[in-house]
PDB file as gemmi writes it, atoms N, CA and C in Angstrom:
CRYST1    1.000    1.000    1.000  90.00  90.00  90.00 P 1                      
ATOM      1  N   MET A   1      51.277 -16.429 -15.303  1.00  0.00           N  
ATOM      2  CA  MET A   1      51.502 -16.317 -15.973  1.00  0.00           C  
ATOM      3  C   MET A   1      49.144 -16.569 -14.936  1.00  0.00           C  
ATOM      4  N   LEU A   2      48.619 -17.096 -16.549  1.00  0.00           N  
ATOM      5  CA  LEU A   2      47.427 -17.455 -16.462  1.00  0.00           C  
ATOM      6  C   LEU A   2      46.457 -18.225 -17.192  1.00  0.00           C  
ATOM      7  N   VAL A   3      46.372 -19.333 -17.196  1.00  0.00           N  
ATOM      8  CA  VAL A   3      46.169 -20.088 -17.893  1.00  0.00           C  
ATOM      9  C   VAL A   3      44.183 -19.873 -17.839  1.00  0.00           C  
ATOM     10  N   ILE A   4      43.612 -19.487 -19.612  1.00  0.00           N  
ATOM     11  CA  ILE A   4      42.115 -19.077 -19.210  1.00  0.00           C  
ATOM     12  C   ILE A   4      41.328 -20.248 -19.987  1.00  0.00           C  
ATOM     13  N   GLY A   5      41.042 -21.890 -19.586  1.00  0.00           N  
ATOM     14  CA  GLY A   5      40.573 -22.842 -20.257  1.00  0.00           C  
ATOM     15  C   GLY A   5      41.892 -23.447 -20.499  1.00  0.00           C  
ATOM     16  N   THR A   6      41.615 -23.114 -21.783  1.00  0.00           N  
ATOM     17  CA  THR A   6      43.166 -24.037 -23.234  1.00  0.00           C  
ATOM     18  C   THR A   6      44.062 -23.174 -23.385  1.00  0.00           C  
ATOM     19  N   GLU A   7      43.433 -22.376 -23.308  1.00  0.00           N  
ATOM     20  CA  GLU A   7      44.846 -20.893 -23.235  1.00  0.00           C  
ATOM     21  C   GLU A   7      45.144 -20.169 -22.292  1.00  0.00           C  
ATOM     22  N   THR A   8      46.781 -19.867 -22.015  1.00  0.00           N  
ATOM     23  CA  THR A   8      48.236 -19.911 -21.290  1.00  0.00           C  
ATOM     24  C   THR A   8      48.465 -18.370 -22.021  1.00  0.00           C  
ATOM     25  N   ILE A   9      48.583 -17.291 -20.702  1.00  0.00           N  
ATOM     26  CA  ILE A   9      47.884 -15.694 -21.517  1.00  0.00           C  
ATOM     27  C   ILE A   9      49.466 -15.506 -19.974  1.00  0.00           C  
ATOM     28  N   PRO A  10      50.453 -14.978 -21.595  1.00  0.00           N  
ATOM     29  CA  PRO A  10      51.482 -13.963 -20.399  1.00  0.00           C  
ATOM     30  C   PRO A  10      51.625 -13.541 -19.913  1.00  0.00           C  
ATOM     31  N   ILE A  11      51.202 -12.313 -18.338  1.00  0.00           N  
ATOM     32  CA  ILE A  11      50.640 -11.583 -18.208  1.00  0.00           C  
ATOM     33  C   ILE A  11      51.883  -9.885 -17.958  1.00  0.00           C  
ATOM     34  N   ASP A  12      51.721  -8.540 -17.445  1.00  0.00           N  
ATOM     35  CA  ASP A  12      52.651  -8.377 -16.508  1.00  0.00           C  
ATOM     36  C   ASP A  12      51.692  -8.144 -15.244  1.00  0.00           C  
ATOM     37  N   GLU A  13      53.551  -9.682 -14.656  1.00  0.00           N  
ATOM     38  CA  GLU A  13      52.695  -9.578 -13.052  1.00  0.00           C  
ATOM     39  C   GLU A  13      52.806  -8.051 -12.482  1.00  0.00           C  
ATOM     40  N   ASP A  14      53.120  -7.021 -12.948  1.00  0.00           N  
ATOM     41  CA  ASP A  14      53.113  -5.747 -12.357  1.00  0.00           C  
ATOM     42  C   ASP A  14      51.784  -5.121 -11.953  1.00  0.00           C  
ATOM     43  N   GLY A  15      51.074  -5.530 -13.128  1.00  0.00           N  
ATOM     44  CA  GLY A  15      49.836  -5.218 -12.957  1.00  0.00           C  
ATOM     45  C   GLY A  15      48.444  -5.908 -12.695  1.00  0.00           C  
ATOM     46  N   ALA A  16      48.788  -7.080 -11.914  1.00  0.00           N  
ATOM     47  CA  ALA A  16      48.270  -8.035 -11.576  1.00  0.00           C  
ATOM     48  C   ALA A  16      48.009  -6.934 -10.329  1.00  0.00           C  
ATOM     49  N   ASN A  17      46.056  -7.364 -10.171  1.00  0.00           N  
ATOM     50  CA  ASN A  17      45.586  -6.739  -8.688  1.00  0.00           C  
ATOM     51  C   ASN A  17      43.985  -7.387  -8.458  1.00  0.00           C  
ATOM     52  N   GLN A  18      44.486  -8.046  -7.196  1.00  0.00           N  
ATOM     53  CA  GLN A  18      42.900  -9.165  -6.656  1.00  0.00           C  
ATOM     54  C   GLN A  18      42.632  -7.462  -5.927  1.00  0.00           C  
ATOM     55  N   ASP A  19      41.340  -7.203  -7.174  1.00  0.00           N  
ATOM     56  CA  ASP A  19      40.483  -6.312  -6.550  1.00  0.00           C  
ATOM     57  C   ASP A  19      38.900  -6.958  -5.117  1.00  0.00           C  
ATOM     58  N   GLU A  20      38.615  -5.867  -5.841  1.00  0.00           N  
ATOM     59  CA  GLU A  20      37.794  -6.272  -3.915  1.00  0.00           C  
ATOM     60  C   GLU A  20      36.967  -7.386  -3.960  1.00  0.00           C  
ATOM     61  N   SER A  21      36.886  -8.364  -2.926  1.00  0.00           N  
ATOM     62  CA  SER A  21      36.050  -8.933  -3.181  1.00  0.00           C  
ATOM     63  C   SER A  21      33.647  -8.802  -3.435  1.00  0.00           C  
ATOM     64  N   GLN A  22      34.032  -9.687  -3.436  1.00  0.00           N  
ATOM     65  CA  GLN A  22      32.156  -9.343  -3.624  1.00  0.00           C  
ATOM     66  C   GLN A  22      32.036 -10.098  -2.456  1.00  0.00           C  
ATOM     67  N   PHE A  23      31.052  -9.702  -1.767  1.00  0.00           N  
ATOM     68  CA  PHE A  23      30.048 -10.797  -0.277  1.00  0.00           C  
ATOM     69  C   PHE A  23      28.775 -10.782  -0.311  1.00  0.00           C  
ATOM     70  N   ILE A  24      28.550 -12.577  -0.199  1.00  0.00           N  
ATOM     71  CA  ILE A  24      27.208 -12.968  -1.678  1.00  0.00           C  
ATOM     72  C   ILE A  24      26.469 -13.103   0.497  1.00  0.00           C  
ATOM     73  N   GLY A  25      25.659 -11.810   0.071  1.00  0.00           N  
ATOM     74  CA  GLY A  25      24.765 -11.467   1.519  1.00  0.00           C  
ATOM     75  C   GLY A  25      25.111 -10.282   2.063  1.00  0.00           C  
ATOM     76  N   GLU A  26      24.590  -9.780   3.378  1.00  0.00           N  
ATOM     77  CA  GLU A  26      25.333  -8.136   3.728  1.00  0.00           C  
ATOM     78  C   GLU A  26      25.017  -8.795   4.933  1.00  0.00           C  
ATOM     79  N   SER A  27      25.725  -7.398   5.796  1.00  0.00           N  
ATOM     80  CA  SER A  27      25.776  -6.808   7.526  1.00  0.00           C  
ATOM     81  C   SER A  27      25.637  -5.617   7.691  1.00  0.00           C  
ATOM     82  N   VAL A  28      25.001  -5.314   8.713  1.00  0.00           N  
ATOM     83  CA  VAL A  28      23.897  -4.641   8.669  1.00  0.00           C  
ATOM     84  C   VAL A  28      23.818  -4.300  10.639  1.00  0.00           C  
ATOM     85  N   ARG A  29      23.664  -3.204  10.801  1.00  0.00           N  
ATOM     86  CA  ARG A  29      23.443  -2.863  11.879  1.00  0.00           C  
ATOM     87  C   ARG A  29      21.809  -2.736  13.367  1.00  0.00           C  
ATOM     88  N   THR A  30      21.161  -3.453  13.947  1.00  0.00           N  
ATOM     89  CA  THR A  30      19.743  -3.307  14.517  1.00  0.00           C  
ATOM     90  C   THR A  30      19.667  -2.389  15.008  1.00  0.00           C  
ATOM     91  N   PHE A  31      18.845  -2.108  15.457  1.00  0.00           N  
ATOM     92  CA  PHE A  31      17.939  -1.468  15.731  1.00  0.00           C  
ATOM     93  C   PHE A  31      18.468  -0.576  17.209  1.00  0.00           C  
ATOM     94  N   THR A  32      18.976  -1.458  17.504  1.00  0.00           N  
ATOM     95  CA  THR A  32      20.022  -2.192  19.160  1.00  0.00           C  
ATOM     96  C   THR A  32      20.976  -1.149  18.940  1.00  0.00           C  
ATOM     97  N   GLY A  33      22.081  -1.694  17.750  1.00  0.00           N  
ATOM     98  CA  GLY A  33      23.432  -0.940  16.863  1.00  0.00           C  
ATOM     99  C   GLY A  33      24.333  -2.323  16.979  1.00  0.00           C  
ATOM    100  N   ALA A  34      23.892  -3.480  17.071  1.00  0.00           N  
ATOM    101  CA  ALA A  34      24.285  -4.628  17.154  1.00  0.00           C  
ATOM    102  C   ALA A  34      24.733  -4.479  16.000  1.00  0.00           C  
ATOM    103  N   LEU A  35      24.884  -6.118  15.556  1.00  0.00           N  
ATOM    104  CA  LEU A  35      25.515  -6.073  13.813  1.00  0.00           C  
ATOM    105  C   LEU A  35      25.232  -7.525  13.519  1.00  0.00           C  
ATOM    106  N   ARG A  36      24.581  -7.013  12.490  1.00  0.00           N  
ATOM    107  CA  ARG A  36      24.142  -9.149  11.774  1.00  0.00           C  
ATOM    108  C   ARG A  36      24.056  -9.025  10.069  1.00  0.00           C  
ATOM    109  N   SER A  37      24.811 -10.267  10.127  1.00  0.00           N  
ATOM    110  CA  SER A  37      25.623 -11.217   9.341  1.00  0.00           C  
ATOM    111  C   SER A  37      24.750 -11.440   8.363  1.00  0.00           C  
ATOM    112  N   THR A  38      24.932 -11.788   7.303  1.00  0.00           N  
ATOM    113  CA  THR A  38      24.114 -13.377   6.458  1.00  0.00           C  
ATOM    114  C   THR A  38      24.961 -13.073   5.421  1.00  0.00           C  
ATOM    115  N   VAL A  39      26.135 -12.744   5.548  1.00  0.00           N  
ATOM    116  CA  VAL A  39      26.845 -12.989   5.059  1.00  0.00           C  
ATOM    117  C   VAL A  39      27.723 -14.265   4.352  1.00  0.00           C  
ATOM    118  N   ARG A  40      27.029 -15.425   3.366  1.00  0.00           N  
ATOM    119  CA  ARG A  40      27.781 -16.494   3.139  1.00  0.00           C  
ATOM    120  C   ARG A  40      28.503 -16.972   2.518  1.00  0.00           C  
ATOM    121  N   ALA A  41      29.394 -16.398   1.715  1.00  0.00           N  
ATOM    122  CA  ALA A  41      30.296 -16.566   0.871  1.00  0.00           C  
ATOM    123  C   ALA A  41      30.681 -15.006   0.746  1.00  0.00           C  
ATOM    124  N   GLU A  42      31.934 -15.425  -0.769  1.00  0.00           N  
ATOM    125  CA  GLU A  42      32.903 -14.771  -0.402  1.00  0.00           C  
ATOM    126  C   GLU A  42      33.875 -14.626  -1.695  1.00  0.00           C  
ATOM    127  N   LYS A  43      34.020 -13.648  -2.930  1.00  0.00           N  
ATOM    128  CA  LYS A  43      33.729 -14.483  -3.991  1.00  0.00           C  
ATOM    129  C   LYS A  43      35.210 -13.669  -4.591  1.00  0.00           C  
ATOM    130  N   ARG A  44      36.447 -14.235  -5.100  1.00  0.00           N  
ATOM    131  CA  ARG A  44      37.571 -13.030  -5.399  1.00  0.00           C  
ATOM    132  C   ARG A  44      37.496 -11.997  -6.297  1.00  0.00           C  
ATOM    133  N   GLN A  45      38.276 -11.582  -6.979  1.00  0.00           N  
ATOM    134  CA  GLN A  45      37.625 -10.899  -8.428  1.00  0.00           C  
ATOM    135  C   GLN A  45      39.917 -10.593  -8.576  1.00  0.00           C  
ATOM    136  N   TRP A  46      39.616 -10.459  -9.978  1.00  0.00           N  
ATOM    137  CA  TRP A  46      41.417 -10.429 -10.384  1.00  0.00           C  
ATOM    138  C   TRP A  46      41.020  -9.190 -11.388  1.00  0.00           C  
ATOM    139  N   SER A  47      42.170  -8.374 -11.347  1.00  0.00           N  
ATOM    140  CA  SER A  47      42.595  -7.786 -12.815  1.00  0.00           C  
ATOM    141  C   SER A  47      43.939  -7.855 -13.077  1.00  0.00           C  
ATOM    142  N   PHE A  48      43.793  -8.730 -14.524  1.00  0.00           N  
ATOM    143  CA  PHE A  48      45.220  -8.466 -15.224  1.00  0.00           C  
ATOM    144  C   PHE A  48      45.584  -7.716 -16.930  1.00  0.00           C  
ATOM    145  N   GLN A  49      46.387  -7.439 -17.256  1.00  0.00           N  
ATOM    146  CA  GLN A  49      46.946  -6.994 -18.185  1.00  0.00           C  
ATOM    147  C   GLN A  49      47.988  -8.201 -19.161  1.00  0.00           C  
ATOM    148  N   SER A  50      48.050  -8.988 -20.273  1.00  0.00           N  
ATOM    149  CA  SER A  50      48.610  -9.246 -20.426  1.00  0.00           C  
ATOM    150  C   SER A  50      49.904  -8.652 -21.516  1.00  0.00           C  
ATOM    151  N   VAL A  51      50.802  -9.493 -21.183  1.00  0.00           N  
ATOM    152  CA  VAL A  51      52.178  -8.550 -22.602  1.00  0.00           C  
ATOM    153  C   VAL A  51      52.177  -8.957 -23.846  1.00  0.00           C  
ATOM    154  N   TYR A  52      52.614  -9.401 -24.319  1.00  0.00           N  
ATOM    155  CA  TYR A  52      51.955  -9.646 -25.875  1.00  0.00           C  
ATOM    156  C   TYR A  52      51.550 -10.344 -26.914  1.00  0.00           C  
ATOM    157  N   ILE A  53      51.035  -9.985 -27.076  1.00  0.00           N  
ATOM    158  CA  ILE A  53      49.900 -11.436 -27.885  1.00  0.00           C  
ATOM    159  C   ILE A  53      49.914 -11.596 -29.211  1.00  0.00           C  
ATOM    160  N   THR A  54      49.398 -12.681 -29.751  1.00  0.00           N  
ATOM    161  CA  THR A  54      48.964 -13.225 -31.494  1.00  0.00           C  
ATOM    162  C   THR A  54      47.613 -12.144 -31.704  1.00  0.00           C  
ATOM    163  N   GLN A  55      46.611 -11.749 -32.066  1.00  0.00           N  
ATOM    164  CA  GLN A  55      45.871 -11.827 -33.029  1.00  0.00           C  
ATOM    165  C   GLN A  55      45.065 -12.900 -32.443  1.00  0.00           C  
ATOM    166  N   ALA A  56      45.839 -13.914 -33.368  1.00  0.00           N  
ATOM    167  CA  ALA A  56      46.019 -15.399 -32.961  1.00  0.00           C  
ATOM    168  C   ALA A  56      45.328 -15.714 -31.637  1.00  0.00           C  
ATOM    169  N   GLN A  57      45.966 -16.142 -30.772  1.00  0.00           N  
ATOM    170  CA  GLN A  57      45.935 -15.737 -29.408  1.00  0.00           C  
ATOM    171  C   GLN A  57      45.040 -15.151 -28.665  1.00  0.00           C  
ATOM    172  N   GLU A  58      44.357 -14.104 -29.233  1.00  0.00           N  
ATOM    173  CA  GLU A  58      43.548 -12.771 -28.325  1.00  0.00           C  
ATOM    174  C   GLU A  58      42.176 -13.567 -29.760  1.00  0.00           C  
ATOM    175  N   THR A  59      42.107 -14.032 -30.642  1.00  0.00           N  
ATOM    176  CA  THR A  59      40.639 -14.754 -30.961  1.00  0.00           C  
ATOM    177  C   THR A  59      40.381 -15.819 -29.685  1.00  0.00           C  
ATOM    178  N   ALA A  60      41.967 -16.909 -30.251  1.00  0.00           N  
ATOM    179  CA  ALA A  60      41.550 -18.587 -29.371  1.00  0.00           C  
ATOM    180  C   ALA A  60      41.087 -17.216 -27.922  1.00  0.00           C  
ATOM    181  N   LEU A  61      41.101 -16.626 -27.264  1.00  0.00           N  
ATOM    182  CA  LEU A  61      41.280 -16.791 -25.615  1.00  0.00           C  
ATOM    183  C   LEU A  61      39.358 -16.408 -25.747  1.00  0.00           C  
ATOM    184  N   ARG A  62      39.098 -15.614 -26.888  1.00  0.00           N  
ATOM    185  CA  ARG A  62      38.268 -14.876 -26.712  1.00  0.00           C  
ATOM    186  C   ARG A  62      36.453 -16.014 -27.699  1.00  0.00           C  
ATOM    187  N   ALA A  63      37.001 -17.523 -28.698  1.00  0.00           N  
ATOM    188  CA  ALA A  63      36.224 -18.132 -28.216  1.00  0.00           C  
ATOM    189  C   ALA A  63      36.647 -18.797 -27.106  1.00  0.00           C  
ATOM    190  N   VAL A  64      37.260 -19.261 -25.368  1.00  0.00           N  
ATOM    191  CA  VAL A  64      37.210 -19.886 -24.653  1.00  0.00           C  
ATOM    192  C   VAL A  64      36.033 -19.357 -23.899  1.00  0.00           C  
ATOM    193  N   ILE A  65      35.673 -17.934 -23.882  1.00  0.00           N  
ATOM    194  CA  ILE A  65      35.213 -17.062 -23.165  1.00  0.00           C  
ATOM    195  C   ILE A  65      33.828 -16.160 -23.531  1.00  0.00           C  
ATOM    196  N   ALA A  66      33.445 -16.817 -24.691  1.00  0.00           N  
ATOM    197  CA  ALA A  66      32.311 -16.328 -24.775  1.00  0.00           C  
ATOM    198  C   ALA A  66      31.190 -16.388 -24.280  1.00  0.00           C  
ATOM    199  N   ASN A  67      30.209 -15.436 -24.602  1.00  0.00           N  
ATOM    200  CA  ASN A  67      28.752 -15.903 -23.796  1.00  0.00           C  
ATOM    201  C   ASN A  67      29.297 -15.546 -21.605  1.00  0.00           C  
ATOM    202  N   LYS A  68      30.319 -15.001 -21.985  1.00  0.00           N  
ATOM    203  CA  LYS A  68      30.490 -14.980 -20.129  1.00  0.00           C  
ATOM    204  C   LYS A  68      30.350 -16.652 -20.128  1.00  0.00           C  
ATOM    205  N   ALA A  69      31.287 -17.372 -20.779  1.00  0.00           N  
ATOM    206  CA  ALA A  69      30.944 -18.801 -20.052  1.00  0.00           C  
ATOM    207  C   ALA A  69      31.447 -18.797 -18.508  1.00  0.00           C  
ATOM    208  N   GLN A  70      31.273 -19.801 -17.592  1.00  0.00           N  
ATOM    209  CA  GLN A  70      32.125 -19.934 -15.960  1.00  0.00           C  
ATOM    210  C   GLN A  70      33.736 -21.343 -17.253  1.00  0.00           C  
ATOM    211  N   VAL A  71      34.861 -20.523 -17.094  1.00  0.00           N  
ATOM    212  CA  VAL A  71      36.036 -21.626 -17.219  1.00  0.00           C  
ATOM    213  C   VAL A  71      36.958 -21.807 -16.131  1.00  0.00           C  
ATOM    214  N   SER A  72      37.970 -22.834 -16.192  1.00  0.00           N  
ATOM    215  CA  SER A  72      38.468 -23.292 -15.515  1.00  0.00           C  
ATOM    216  C   SER A  72      39.958 -22.288 -15.426  1.00  0.00           C  
ATOM    217  N   CYS A  73      40.105 -21.292 -14.511  1.00  0.00           N  
ATOM    218  CA  CYS A  73      41.374 -20.174 -14.556  1.00  0.00           C  
ATOM    219  C   CYS A  73      41.824 -21.419 -13.555  1.00  0.00           C  
ATOM    220  N   THR A  74      44.060 -20.609 -13.831  1.00  0.00           N  
ATOM    221  CA  THR A  74      44.479 -21.145 -12.998  1.00  0.00           C  
ATOM    222  C   THR A  74      45.935 -19.847 -13.295  1.00  0.00           C  
ATOM    223  N   ILE A  75      46.096 -19.711 -11.716  1.00  0.00           N  
ATOM    224  CA  ILE A  75      46.189 -17.324 -11.413  1.00  0.00           C  
ATOM    225  C   ILE A  75      47.845 -18.006 -11.226  1.00  0.00           C  
ATOM    226  N   GLY A  76      49.397 -17.827 -11.548  1.00  0.00           N  
ATOM    227  CA  GLY A  76      50.145 -18.387 -11.291  1.00  0.00           C  
ATOM    228  C   GLY A  76      51.160 -16.613 -10.500  1.00  0.00           C  
ATOM    229  N   LEU A  77      51.239 -16.616  -9.595  1.00  0.00           N  
ATOM    230  CA  LEU A  77      51.728 -15.490  -9.093  1.00  0.00           C  
ATOM    231  C   LEU A  77      52.568 -15.411  -7.582  1.00  0.00           C  
ATOM    232  N   ALA A  78      53.615 -14.622  -7.908  1.00  0.00           N  
ATOM    233  CA  ALA A  78      54.901 -14.044  -7.020  1.00  0.00           C  
ATOM    234  C   ALA A  78      54.330 -16.469  -5.937  1.00  0.00           C  
ATOM    235  N   GLY A  79      54.803 -17.148  -6.913  1.00  0.00           N  
ATOM    236  CA  GLY A  79      55.568 -17.984  -6.385  1.00  0.00           C  
ATOM    237  C   GLY A  79      54.342 -18.934  -6.016  1.00  0.00           C  
ATOM    238  N   ALA A  80      52.465 -18.522  -5.862  1.00  0.00           N  
ATOM    239  CA  ALA A  80      51.223 -18.647  -5.183  1.00  0.00           C  
ATOM    240  C   ALA A  80      50.673 -18.907  -6.806  1.00  0.00           C  
ATOM    241  N   THR A  81      49.763 -19.914  -6.481  1.00  0.00           N  
ATOM    242  CA  THR A  81      49.148 -20.564  -7.549  1.00  0.00           C  
ATOM    243  C   THR A  81      47.515 -20.763  -6.803  1.00  0.00           C  
ATOM    244  N   VAL A  82      46.521 -19.990  -7.581  1.00  0.00           N  
ATOM    245  CA  VAL A  82      45.530 -19.844  -7.821  1.00  0.00           C  
ATOM    246  C   VAL A  82      44.623 -20.956  -8.804  1.00  0.00           C  
ATOM    247  N   VAL A  83      44.058 -21.865  -8.316  1.00  0.00           N  
ATOM    248  CA  VAL A  83      42.877 -22.739  -9.313  1.00  0.00           C  
ATOM    249  C   VAL A  83      41.638 -22.587  -8.631  1.00  0.00           C  
ATOM    250  N   ALA A  84      40.300 -21.349  -9.770  1.00  0.00           N  
ATOM    251  CA  ALA A  84      39.512 -20.999  -9.854  1.00  0.00           C  
ATOM    252  C   ALA A  84      38.635 -21.440 -11.052  1.00  0.00           C  
ATOM    253  N   THR A  85      37.294 -21.470 -11.072  1.00  0.00           N  
ATOM    254  CA  THR A  85      35.942 -21.336 -11.970  1.00  0.00           C  
ATOM    255  C   THR A  85      35.292 -19.496 -12.363  1.00  0.00           C  
ATOM    256  N   CYS A  86      36.157 -19.338 -13.073  1.00  0.00           N  
ATOM    257  CA  CYS A  86      35.874 -17.612 -13.497  1.00  0.00           C  
ATOM    258  C   CYS A  86      35.473 -17.293 -14.667  1.00  0.00           C  
ATOM    259  N   GLU A  87      34.312 -16.195 -14.107  1.00  0.00           N  
ATOM    260  CA  GLU A  87      33.702 -15.636 -15.617  1.00  0.00           C  
ATOM    261  C   GLU A  87      34.916 -14.137 -16.127  1.00  0.00           C  
ATOM    262  N   VAL A  88      34.896 -14.673 -16.845  1.00  0.00           N  
ATOM    263  CA  VAL A  88      36.274 -13.959 -17.643  1.00  0.00           C  
ATOM    264  C   VAL A  88      35.870 -13.272 -18.746  1.00  0.00           C  
ATOM    265  N   THR A  89      36.332 -10.980 -18.411  1.00  0.00           N  
ATOM    266  CA  THR A  89      36.015 -10.762 -19.443  1.00  0.00           C  
ATOM    267  C   THR A  89      37.096  -9.384 -19.673  1.00  0.00           C  
ATOM    268  N   ILE A  90      36.873  -9.430 -21.304  1.00  0.00           N  
ATOM    269  CA  ILE A  90      38.220  -8.766 -21.841  1.00  0.00           C  
ATOM    270  C   ILE A  90      37.621  -6.992 -21.846  1.00  0.00           C  
ATOM    271  N   THR A  91      38.685  -6.310 -20.962  1.00  0.00           N  
ATOM    272  CA  THR A  91      38.404  -5.271 -20.690  1.00  0.00           C  
ATOM    273  C   THR A  91      38.807  -3.874 -21.884  1.00  0.00           C  
ATOM    274  N   SER A  92      39.611  -4.626 -22.319  1.00  0.00           N  
ATOM    275  CA  SER A  92      40.386  -3.772 -23.382  1.00  0.00           C  
ATOM    276  C   SER A  92      41.101  -4.641 -24.032  1.00  0.00           C  
ATOM    277  N   SER A  93      41.349  -4.213 -25.588  1.00  0.00           N  
ATOM    278  CA  SER A  93      42.160  -5.266 -26.257  1.00  0.00           C  
ATOM    279  C   SER A  93      43.359  -3.518 -26.653  1.00  0.00           C  
ATOM    280  N   ARG A  94      44.314  -3.369 -27.070  1.00  0.00           N  
ATOM    281  CA  ARG A  94      44.774  -2.653 -28.120  1.00  0.00           C  
ATOM    282  C   ARG A  94      46.181  -3.096 -28.306  1.00  0.00           C  
ATOM    283  N   TYR A  95      46.640  -2.135 -29.652  1.00  0.00           N  
ATOM    284  CA  TYR A  95      46.871  -3.151 -30.511  1.00  0.00           C  
ATOM    285  C   TYR A  95      48.579  -2.404 -30.178  1.00  0.00           C  
ATOM    286  N   VAL A  96      49.192  -3.122 -30.695  1.00  0.00           N  
ATOM    287  CA  VAL A  96      51.018  -2.687 -29.476  1.00  0.00           C  
ATOM    288  C   VAL A  96      52.365  -2.681 -30.933  1.00  0.00           C  
ATOM    289  N   ARG A  97      52.650  -2.109 -31.272  1.00  0.00           N  
ATOM    290  CA  ARG A  97      54.295  -2.834 -32.145  1.00  0.00           C  
ATOM    291  C   ARG A  97      55.223  -2.856 -31.006  1.00  0.00           C  
ATOM    292  N   ASN A  98      55.309  -4.232 -31.603  1.00  0.00           N  
ATOM    293  CA  ASN A  98      56.888  -5.440 -31.150  1.00  0.00           C  
ATOM    294  C   ASN A  98      58.024  -5.469 -31.853  1.00  0.00           C  
ATOM    295  N   GLY A  99      58.981  -4.382 -31.959  1.00  0.00           N  
ATOM    296  CA  GLY A  99      59.411  -4.909 -33.595  1.00  0.00           C  
ATOM    297  C   GLY A  99      58.922  -5.286 -34.391  1.00  0.00           C  
ATOM    298  N   GLY A 100      58.336  -3.883 -35.135  1.00  0.00           N  
ATOM    299  CA  GLY A 100      57.935  -4.213 -36.158  1.00  0.00           C  
ATOM    300  C   GLY A 100      56.718  -4.715 -36.657  1.00  0.00           C  
ATOM    301  N   VAL A 101      56.078  -5.660 -35.800  1.00  0.00           N  
ATOM    302  CA  VAL A 101      54.881  -6.485 -35.202  1.00  0.00           C  
ATOM    303  C   VAL A 101      53.977  -6.196 -34.595  1.00  0.00           C  
ATOM    304  N   ALA A 102      52.804  -5.483 -35.891  1.00  0.00           N  
ATOM    305  CA  ALA A 102      51.491  -5.307 -34.522  1.00  0.00           C  
ATOM    306  C   ALA A 102      50.823  -6.024 -33.978  1.00  0.00           C  
ATOM    307  N   ASP A 103      51.350  -6.475 -32.539  1.00  0.00           N  
ATOM    308  CA  ASP A 103      50.354  -7.422 -31.361  1.00  0.00           C  
ATOM    309  C   ASP A 103      50.078  -6.512 -31.274  1.00  0.00           C  
ATOM    310  N   ARG A 104      48.991  -7.176 -29.494  1.00  0.00           N  
ATOM    311  CA  ARG A 104      47.504  -6.786 -28.743  1.00  0.00           C  
ATOM    312  C   ARG A 104      48.024  -7.042 -27.345  1.00  0.00           C  
ATOM    313  N   VAL A 105      47.287  -6.097 -26.809  1.00  0.00           N  
ATOM    314  CA  VAL A 105      47.846  -5.606 -25.081  1.00  0.00           C  
ATOM    315  C   VAL A 105      46.278  -6.148 -24.490  1.00  0.00           C  
ATOM    316  N   VAL A 106      46.385  -7.304 -24.284  1.00  0.00           N  
ATOM    317  CA  VAL A 106      44.540  -7.181 -23.879  1.00  0.00           C  
ATOM    318  C   VAL A 106      44.413  -6.612 -22.189  1.00  0.00           C  
ATOM    319  N   SER A 107      43.375  -6.318 -21.817  1.00  0.00           N  
ATOM    320  CA  SER A 107      43.420  -6.160 -19.951  1.00  0.00           C  
ATOM    321  C   SER A 107      42.421  -7.087 -19.683  1.00  0.00           C  
ATOM    322  N   LEU A 108      42.087  -7.780 -18.382  1.00  0.00           N  
ATOM    323  CA  LEU A 108      41.293  -8.643 -18.335  1.00  0.00           C  
ATOM    324  C   LEU A 108      40.232  -9.258 -16.740  1.00  0.00           C  
ATOM    325  N   ARG A 109      39.358  -9.262 -16.520  1.00  0.00           N  
ATOM    326  CA  ARG A 109      38.550  -8.972 -15.459  1.00  0.00           C  
ATOM    327  C   ARG A 109      38.251 -10.020 -15.401  1.00  0.00           C  
ATOM    328  N   LEU A 110      38.578 -11.292 -13.595  1.00  0.00           N  
ATOM    329  CA  LEU A 110      37.965 -12.447 -13.727  1.00  0.00           C  
ATOM    330  C   LEU A 110      37.239 -12.006 -12.686  1.00  0.00           C  
ATOM    331  N   ILE A 111      35.782 -13.350 -12.348  1.00  0.00           N  
ATOM    332  CA  ILE A 111      35.520 -12.957 -11.132  1.00  0.00           C  
ATOM    333  C   ILE A 111      35.023 -14.304 -10.996  1.00  0.00           C  
ATOM    334  N   GLU A 112      35.556 -14.802  -9.599  1.00  0.00           N  
ATOM    335  CA  GLU A 112      35.709 -16.412  -9.149  1.00  0.00           C  
ATOM    336  C   GLU A 112      33.388 -16.286  -8.978  1.00  0.00           C  
ATOM    337  N   ALA A 113      33.948 -17.855  -9.649  1.00  0.00           N  
ATOM    338  CA  ALA A 113      32.050 -18.394 -10.090  1.00  0.00           C  
ATOM    339  C   ALA A 113      31.102 -18.523  -8.328  1.00  0.00           C  
TER     340      ALA A 113                                                      
END                                                                             
């Protein structure tokens, strides 16, 4: 389950990924070889693919995430729930036939704010 703002998006749990985190700061080696780190935060990223959604659901989702707005997201996978403020991007959207009805499947990328 994925809730973005007020929109609940059914997702394919088999295609869900927690991608490599973004680190705020950097780790470098000094002249002597010692490791020096200025990393102060870690921000998580996820990728999801929906199961069938209607054109109306996709339009509502696009309205919620317009202009790369940071929105509240609830991610429920494998019995665990994560609540975070995220920037959400639709990375692809395609038409699929679902019992004679043209539905949509969207791929989403969430980046923790």
